[in-house]
C-alpha positions in Angstrom: -11.2 -0.6 -17.4 -9.0 -2.5 -19.9 -6.6 0.1 -21.4 -3.8 0.3 -23.8 -0.6 1.9 -22.5 0.9 4.8 -24.5 4.5 5.8 -23.9 6.0 9.2 -24.6 7.6 8.2 -27.9 4.1 7.4 -29.2 3.3 11.1 -29.2 6.4 12.4 -30.9 6.7 12.9 -34.6 8.7 10.2 -36.4 10.7 12.9 -38.1 12.3 13.8 -34.8 12.8 10.2 -33.7 16.6 10.5 -34.0 16.7 13.1 -31.3 14.0 11.5 -29.1 16.2 11.2 -26.1 16.7 15.0 -26.0 12.9 15.8 -26.2 11.0 16.0 -23.0 7.9 17.9 -24.1 5.5 17.6 -27.0 1.9 18.6 -27.8 -1.1 18.0 -30.0 -4.1 20.1 -31.0 -7.1 17.9 -31.6 -10.6 18.6 -32.9 -12.0 15.2 -32.0 -12.2 13.0 -29.0 -10.2 9.9 -28.0 -12.8 7.3 -26.9 -10.3 4.6 -26.4 -9.3 3.6 -22.8 -5.6 4.2 -22.3 -3.0 4.9 -19.7 0.1 7.1 -20.0 3.0 4.8 -19.3 5.8 7.3 -18.7 4.4 10.8 -19.0 1.9 13.4 -17.6 -0.6 15.0 -19.9 -2.1 18.4 -19.4 -5.4 18.5 -21.4 -6.9 21.9 -22.0 -10.3 22.4 -23.6 -10.3 25.7 -25.5 -13.6 25.1 -27.4 -16.5 22.7 -26.8 -17.1 20.1 -24.1 -15.9 16.6 -23.5 -16.6 13.8 -21.0 -13.5 12.5 -19.2 -14.1 8.9 -18.1 -11.7 7.5 -15.5 -11.6 4.6 -13.0 -13.1 7.0 -10.5 -16.1 8.0 -12.5 -16.6 10.8 -15.1 -16.8 14.5 -15.4 -17.9 16.9 -18.1 -15.1 19.3 -18.9 -16.1 22.6 -20.7 -14.1 25.2 -22.4 -11.4 27.1 -20.6 -10.8 24.2 -18.3 -8.0 21.7 -17.8 -7.5 18.3 -16.3 -4.2 16.5 -15.7 -3.6 12.8 -16.3 -0.7 11.0 -14.5 1.0 7.7 -15.4 -1.3 6.1 -12.8 -4.5 7.2 -14.5 -6.6 5.3 -17.0 -9.2 7.2 -18.9 -10.8 8.0 -22.3 -12.4 11.2 -23.7 -15.7 11.4 -25.4 -17.5 14.2 -27.2 -20.6 15.6 -25.4 -22.2 17.1 -28.5 -21.5 17.9 -32.2 -20.3 21.4 -31.6 -16.8 22.5 -32.6 -14.2 21.0 -30.3 -10.5 22.0 -29.7 -8.3 20.2 -27.3 -4.7 21.1 -26.5 -2.7 18.3 -25.1 0.7 19.1 -23.6 2.7 16.0 -22.9 5.7 15.8 -20.5 8.0 13.0 -19.6 7.4 12.1 -15.9 11.1 12.5 -14.9 11.4 15.8 -16.7 8.2 17.2 -15.0 9.3 16.0 -11.5 12.7 17.6 -12.0 11.2 20.9 -13.2 8.7 20.9 -10.4 11.2 20.2 -7.6 13.5 22.9 -8.9 10.8 25.5 -8.9 8.0 24.5 -6.6 9.3 21.7 -4.4 7.2 18.6 -4.1 4.2 20.0 -5.9 3.8 17.2 -8.4 4.2 14.4 -5.8 1.7 15.9 -3.4 -0.9 17.4 -5.7 -4.0 15.3 -6.1 -4.6 15.1 -9.9 -6.4 11.8 -9.9 -10.0 11.0 -10.4 -12.0 13.8 -12.1 -10.3 16.9 -10.8 -10.9 19.8 -13.2 -9.2 23.2 -13.1 -10.8 26.4 -14.3 -8.0 28.4 -16.1 -7.8 32.2 -15.8 -7.7 34.2 -18.9 -4.0 35.0 -18.8 -3.1 31.3 -18.6 -5.4 30.6 -21.6 -3.8 33.4 -23.6 -0.3 32.1 -22.8 -1.3 28.6 -24.0 -2.9 29.9 -27.2 0.0 32.2 -28.0 2.6 29.4 -27.4 0.6 27.0 -29.6 0.6 29.5 -32.4 4.3 29.9 -32.0 4.8 26.1 -32.0 2.8 25.8 -35.1 5.2 28.2 -36.9 8.3 26.0 -36.2 9.8 23.6 -38.7 10.5 20.0 -37.7 14.2 20.8 -37.6 13.5 23.4 -34.9 12.6 20.8 -32.3 14.9 22.4 -29.7 13.0 25.7 -29.9 9.7 23.7 -29.6 11.0 21.8 -26.6 12.0 25.1 -24.9 8.7 26.8 -25.7 6.7 23.8 -24.3 8.9 23.8 -21.2 8.1 27.5 -20.6 4.4 26.6 -21.1 4.6 23.9 -18.5 6.4 26.2 -16.0 3.4 28.6 -16.4 1.0 25.8 -15.7 2.9 24.6 -12.7 2.9 28.2 -11.4 -0.9 28.3 -11.8 -1.1 25.0 -9.9 1.2 26.2 -7.2 -0.9 29.4 -6.6 -4.1 27.3 -6.7 -2.6 25.0 -4.0 -1.7 28.0 -1.8 -5.2 29.4 -2.2 -6.7 26.1 -1.4 -4.5 25.7 1.7 -5.7 29.1 3.0 -9.3 28.0 2.6 -8.8 24.5 4.1 -9.3 25.4 7.7 -12.5 27.2 7.0 -14.2 24.6 4.9 -13.2 21.7 7.1 -14.5 23.5 10.2 -17.8 24.2 8.4 -18.0 20.5 7.2 -17.5 19.4 10.8 -20.2 21.8 12.0 -22.7 20.5 9.3 -22.1 16.9 10.4 -23.5 17.7 13.8 -27.0 18.2 12.3 -29.2 15.3 11.1 -30.0 17.3 7.9 -26.4 16.7 6.7 -27.1 13.0 6.2 -29.7 13.8 3.6 -27.4 16.0 1.5 -26.5 15.3 -2.1 -23.3 16.7 -3.7 -25.0 19.8 -5.1 -26.4 20.7 -1.6 -22.9 20.2 -0.1 -21.4 22.5 -2.7 -23.9 25.1 -1.8 -23.3 24.8 1.9 -19.5 24.9 1.6 -19.5 27.6 -1.0 -17.5 25.7 -3.7 -18.2 24.6 -7.3 -18.4 20.9 -7.9 -14.9 20.7 -9.5 -13.4 22.8 -6.6 -15.0 20.5 -4.0 -13.8 17.4 -5.9 -10.2 18.7 -5.7 -10.4 19.5 -2.0 -11.9 16.2 -1.1 -9.5 14.1 -3.2 -6.6 16.0 -1.7 -7.8 15.7 1.9 -9.6 12.3 2.0 -8.6 10.6 -1.2 -12.2 10.2 -2.3 -14.9 12.3 -4.0 -17.5 14.3 -2.1 -20.1 11.8 -3.4 -18.3 8.8 -1.9 -17.6 10.9 1.3 -21.4 11.5 1.7 -22.2 7.8 1.1 -19.6 6.8 3.7 -20.9 9.3 6.2 -24.5 8.3 5.6 -23.8 4.6 6.0 -21.9 5.1 9.3 -24.7 7.3 10.6 -27.3 4.7 9.5 -25.4 1.9 11.3 -25.6 3.8 14.5 -29.3 4.4 14.1 -30.0 0.8 13.3 -28.1 -0.6 16.4 -28.9 2.1 19.0 -32.4 3.3 18.2 -35.8 1.7 17.5 -36.2 3.1 14.0 -37.0 0.6 11.3 -34.7 0.0 8.4 -37.2 1.8 6.1 -37.3 4.8 8.5 -33.5 4.9 8.6 -33.4 4.7 4.8 -35.5 7.8 4.6 -33.6 9.7 7.3 -30.4 9.5 5.2 -31.9 10.5 2.0 -32.3 7.2 0.2 -35.5 6.8 -1.8 -34.5 3.2 -2.8 -34.3 0.7 0.1 -32.8 -1.9 -2.2 -29.9 0.4 -3.2 -29.4 1.3 0.5 -29.3 -2.4 1.4 -26.7 -3.2 -1.2 -24.4 -0.3 -0.2 -24.8 -1.1 3.5 -23.9 -4.8 2.9 -20.9 -3.8 0.7 -19.5 -1.7 3.6 -20.4 -3.8 6.6 -20.7 -7.3 5.2 -24.3 -7.7 6.4 -27.7 -6.5 5.5 -29.1 -3.8 7.8 -31.4 -6.3 9.6 -28.5 -8.8 10.0 -26.3 -6.1 11.3 -28.8 -5.1 13.9 -29.2 -8.7 15.1 -25.5 -9.3 15.3 -24.5 -6.0 16.9 -27.5 -6.2 19.3 -26.1 -9.4 20.7 -22.6 -8.1 21.0 
């Protein structure tokens, strides 16, 4: 994805440019999308959808983000945002310099920012009290004059502290659940049926929403549940191809692929050989 790079100053009003070095937080309220690929050179962006739905498209794929939900973009992310429909849309973007966010996070919550997996298409469902805090603070910010940039900076800082607190609690809750879902995942993998699952079936078996499961898998494995399933299926298929008498077509069906051509392409991408070539080579080893 070719993307323009936006720095923190790009987001700050020109009227406050003389004090730009003292400003670490800013915000926008938008009623339209931003369908232009871009990266955030020196800042994090908390994007909260309070009305409507958008599609957040990243290097890792895309996700539809509905109202009362948030995603976080880091300086390493490239993305763009598209409308899903013509309904009313309200997006609150809270923008923080990277160094300011890390300093704030370390003072209050340790290494939260450095260790939290924001990348890809991780979406957070915000509780009502957090949404109320954001809306109240935005109303307050809208009442300030340009000359009151210090008050705006402090109000946004307080808003970000609340968001970090939410993320910290979310992390603690996820950590408490980790042992249970990982144990269940390992148990599921002992059954052949596991290798036919799609992401929705995996969500149902593990008891998580798609966004929650995305977050858990990115944090634990660095990949999405979809990619994890493909990786597991291909490894399982490779074993069947080498050590059993099943045909490639039979193996294809056993791991939930309706399209043998697609299976062949993904298999070759992972192992460097087609399934038939792989069987011949490994059979001789």
